[in-house]
Each structure stands twice: as structure tokens, then as C-alpha cells.
C-alpha beads as a LAMMPS data file, in Angstrom:
LAMMPS data file: protein, C-alpha beads

132 atoms
131 bonds

1 atom types
1 bond types

-500.0 500.0 xlo xhi
-500.0 500.0 ylo yhi
-500.0 500.0 zlo zhi

Masses

1 110.0

Atoms # bond

1 1 1 -159.326 -231.715 -239.569
2 1 1 -155.539 -232.151 -240.556
3 1 1 -154.843 -234.511 -243.291
4 1 1 -152.005 -237.398 -242.507
5 1 1 -149.465 -237.288 -245.049
6 1 1 -145.905 -237.630 -243.972
7 1 1 -142.879 -235.083 -244.792
8 1 1 -140.803 -232.889 -242.743
9 1 1 -142.565 -229.820 -243.478
10 1 1 -145.879 -231.654 -243.090
11 1 1 -147.983 -229.820 -240.558
12 1 1 -150.623 -232.216 -239.348
13 1 1 -151.408 -231.354 -235.743
14 1 1 -151.027 -228.302 -233.274
15 1 1 -148.009 -230.301 -231.707
16 1 1 -146.715 -230.475 -235.315
17 1 1 -146.518 -226.716 -235.460
18 1 1 -145.102 -226.318 -232.578
19 1 1 -142.242 -228.330 -233.214
20 1 1 -141.662 -226.783 -236.631
21 1 1 -141.691 -223.572 -235.351
22 1 1 -138.944 -225.193 -232.655
23 1 1 -137.309 -223.086 -230.014
24 1 1 -136.525 -220.465 -232.462
25 1 1 -139.713 -218.809 -232.141
26 1 1 -139.635 -218.997 -228.124
27 1 1 -135.792 -217.699 -228.248
28 1 1 -137.129 -214.573 -230.486
29 1 1 -138.572 -213.539 -226.896
30 1 1 -141.078 -211.040 -228.648
31 1 1 -144.619 -210.782 -229.903
32 1 1 -145.072 -211.976 -233.373
33 1 1 -147.638 -213.212 -235.745
34 1 1 -146.602 -216.221 -238.213
35 1 1 -149.135 -217.114 -241.272
36 1 1 -148.140 -220.679 -242.470
37 1 1 -149.421 -220.965 -246.033
38 1 1 -150.069 -224.668 -246.797
39 1 1 -150.708 -226.935 -250.173
40 1 1 -153.269 -229.456 -250.082
41 1 1 -150.955 -232.217 -248.137
42 1 1 -150.347 -229.708 -245.420
43 1 1 -146.811 -229.016 -246.805
44 1 1 -145.766 -225.674 -246.179
45 1 1 -145.230 -223.185 -249.031
46 1 1 -144.344 -220.175 -247.361
47 1 1 -144.155 -218.571 -243.941
48 1 1 -144.971 -215.050 -243.174
49 1 1 -143.677 -213.164 -240.069
50 1 1 -145.525 -209.711 -239.328
51 1 1 -145.779 -207.483 -236.294
52 1 1 -148.549 -208.642 -233.738
53 1 1 -150.365 -204.904 -234.331
54 1 1 -151.240 -205.865 -237.719
55 1 1 -153.848 -208.062 -236.051
56 1 1 -155.586 -204.860 -234.980
57 1 1 -156.667 -203.711 -238.410
58 1 1 -159.090 -206.270 -239.657
59 1 1 -159.468 -204.677 -243.400
60 1 1 -155.621 -204.615 -243.887
61 1 1 -155.041 -208.241 -241.874
62 1 1 -157.572 -210.202 -244.187
63 1 1 -156.644 -208.248 -247.445
64 1 1 -153.233 -208.974 -247.016
65 1 1 -153.734 -212.706 -245.691
66 1 1 -156.059 -213.563 -248.700
67 1 1 -153.837 -211.768 -251.542
68 1 1 -150.737 -213.724 -249.933
69 1 1 -152.848 -216.730 -250.065
70 1 1 -153.833 -216.355 -253.613
71 1 1 -150.070 -215.309 -254.610
72 1 1 -148.859 -218.724 -253.338
73 1 1 -151.843 -220.794 -254.227
74 1 1 -152.325 -222.483 -250.972
75 1 1 -155.054 -224.439 -250.098
76 1 1 -155.048 -223.886 -246.235
77 1 1 -153.374 -221.561 -243.621
78 1 1 -152.344 -221.553 -240.018
79 1 1 -152.187 -218.639 -238.095
80 1 1 -149.958 -218.470 -234.933
81 1 1 -149.617 -215.749 -232.657
82 1 1 -146.356 -215.762 -230.619
83 1 1 -146.881 -213.902 -227.162
84 1 1 -144.234 -215.360 -224.779
85 1 1 -145.155 -212.658 -221.985
86 1 1 -148.886 -213.770 -222.160
87 1 1 -150.878 -216.376 -221.289
88 1 1 -152.142 -218.807 -224.065
89 1 1 -155.741 -218.369 -223.090
90 1 1 -157.529 -216.462 -226.008
91 1 1 -159.127 -213.157 -225.299
92 1 1 -162.496 -212.279 -227.250
93 1 1 -160.412 -210.301 -229.834
94 1 1 -158.235 -213.489 -230.763
95 1 1 -161.686 -215.036 -231.202
96 1 1 -163.132 -212.379 -233.426
97 1 1 -159.907 -212.362 -235.314
98 1 1 -160.094 -215.784 -236.049
99 1 1 -163.559 -215.824 -237.133
100 1 1 -162.857 -212.754 -239.615
101 1 1 -159.793 -214.641 -241.120
102 1 1 -161.416 -217.855 -241.389
103 1 1 -164.257 -216.189 -243.306
104 1 1 -161.897 -214.318 -245.628
105 1 1 -160.070 -217.284 -246.488
106 1 1 -163.134 -219.312 -247.284
107 1 1 -164.328 -216.623 -249.536
108 1 1 -161.302 -217.664 -251.834
109 1 1 -161.796 -221.156 -250.794
110 1 1 -158.635 -221.570 -248.777
111 1 1 -159.177 -223.461 -245.090
112 1 1 -158.151 -221.828 -242.002
113 1 1 -156.485 -225.458 -240.212
114 1 1 -155.960 -223.631 -237.050
115 1 1 -155.111 -220.362 -234.882
116 1 1 -152.615 -221.035 -232.224
117 1 1 -151.597 -218.912 -229.456
118 1 1 -147.985 -219.592 -228.197
119 1 1 -147.801 -218.107 -224.801
120 1 1 -145.670 -218.618 -221.856
121 1 1 -144.186 -222.064 -223.084
122 1 1 -147.974 -223.374 -223.504
123 1 1 -149.951 -223.571 -226.785
124 1 1 -153.727 -222.807 -227.259
125 1 1 -155.097 -224.358 -230.146
126 1 1 -158.734 -223.124 -231.503
127 1 1 -158.807 -226.424 -233.735
128 1 1 -158.125 -228.630 -230.767
129 1 1 -160.961 -226.636 -228.540
130 1 1 -163.146 -226.675 -231.586
131 1 1 -163.455 -222.981 -231.623
132 1 1 -163.233 -222.692 -235.512

Bonds

1 1 1 2
2 1 2 3
3 1 3 4
4 1 4 5
5 1 5 6
6 1 6 7
7 1 7 8
8 1 8 9
9 1 9 10
10 1 10 11
11 1 11 12
12 1 12 13
13 1 13 14
14 1 14 15
15 1 15 16
16 1 16 17
17 1 17 18
18 1 18 19
19 1 19 20
20 1 20 21
21 1 21 22
22 1 22 23
23 1 23 24
24 1 24 25
25 1 25 26
26 1 26 27
27 1 27 28
28 1 28 29
29 1 29 30
30 1 30 31
31 1 31 32
32 1 32 33
33 1 33 34
34 1 34 35
35 1 35 36
36 1 36 37
37 1 37 38
38 1 38 39
39 1 39 40
40 1 40 41
41 1 41 42
42 1 42 43
43 1 43 44
44 1 44 45
45 1 45 46
46 1 46 47
47 1 47 48
48 1 48 49
49 1 49 50
50 1 50 51
51 1 51 52
52 1 52 53
53 1 53 54
54 1 54 55
55 1 55 56
56 1 56 57
57 1 57 58
58 1 58 59
59 1 59 60
60 1 60 61
61 1 61 62
62 1 62 63
63 1 63 64
64 1 64 65
65 1 65 66
66 1 66 67
67 1 67 68
68 1 68 69
69 1 69 70
70 1 70 71
71 1 71 72
72 1 72 73
73 1 73 74
74 1 74 75
75 1 75 76
76 1 76 77
77 1 77 78
78 1 78 79
79 1 79 80
80 1 80 81
81 1 81 82
82 1 82 83
83 1 83 84
84 1 84 85
85 1 85 86
86 1 86 87
87 1 87 88
88 1 88 89
89 1 89 90
90 1 90 91
91 1 91 92
92 1 92 93
93 1 93 94
94 1 94 95
95 1 95 96
96 1 96 97
97 1 97 98
98 1 98 99
99 1 99 100
100 1 100 101
101 1 101 102
102 1 102 103
103 1 103 104
104 1 104 105
105 1 105 106
106 1 106 107
107 1 107 108
108 1 108 109
109 1 109 110
110 1 110 111
111 1 111 112
112 1 112 113
113 1 113 114
114 1 114 115
115 1 115 116
116 1 116 117
117 1 117 118
118 1 118 119
119 1 119 120
120 1 120 121
121 1 121 122
122 1 122 123
123 1 123 124
124 1 124 125
125 1 125 126
126 1 126 127
127 1 127 128
128 1 128 129
129 1 129 130
130 1 130 131
131 1 131 132
């Protein structure tokens, strides 16, 4: 699913995303949503941090993500939910959110490479678990 070129900001696996985010995200010790926009070689173009409540409003969420992807000319995106006090096991609404975002991004020819949940020092990858 991920392209394999090298580079310091090349995100070619769920573990590469976790490493890229590093301990900085874990040190925040608060819930957050990160949207990482990538180019055709999976190099980071831009990363946007949002409050987790943003995902609870599907129309606003998909509109903002697709507009930002268009603005930065991204070819793909990775969504990361940082939930330091929660298990990384996805809930039903996480599955619905990933489905909606994948569909919205596909409508503008942008791929959703992964939807990650970082919780209590564990990472769950929708791509690694064939849920995208």
C-alpha cells in the first residue's frame, strides 16, 4: 500500500508514521487528530492538527480535509487519532469515519493510505489490518 522511496519525511509504513510523530505526540498527553498530507512519493507536504471533536461532524470534517488536500496538491493522506488514555482498538464510529474520509478523498483523486489510532502506547493501523 505504501510506496518505498527513501527520505527523512517519507512515510512508507504505519511504523514509519509512528516514528515520524515520535514521542512528541505521546508527550502532549491529550487527544488530538492529525492529518498528514503527502505527495506522490509519500513525502510529507503538510501536517494539520485538529481537536478530536472535529471528527464528530462528518460534513465539516470531510469538507475541510478535501479542501486542504486540494490546496496543498496532496496525492494521499494519513489520518492519525492520538488517544493517550484510550485503547487503540477501533470503535464502530472510527470505522465509519475512515470510510467517509476515504470516500471523500477518493472523489478528488487523493488516496487515504492509513487511518491510525495511537492509544496507550500502542498503534492500530486500518491499512495493516485490511480495513481500508
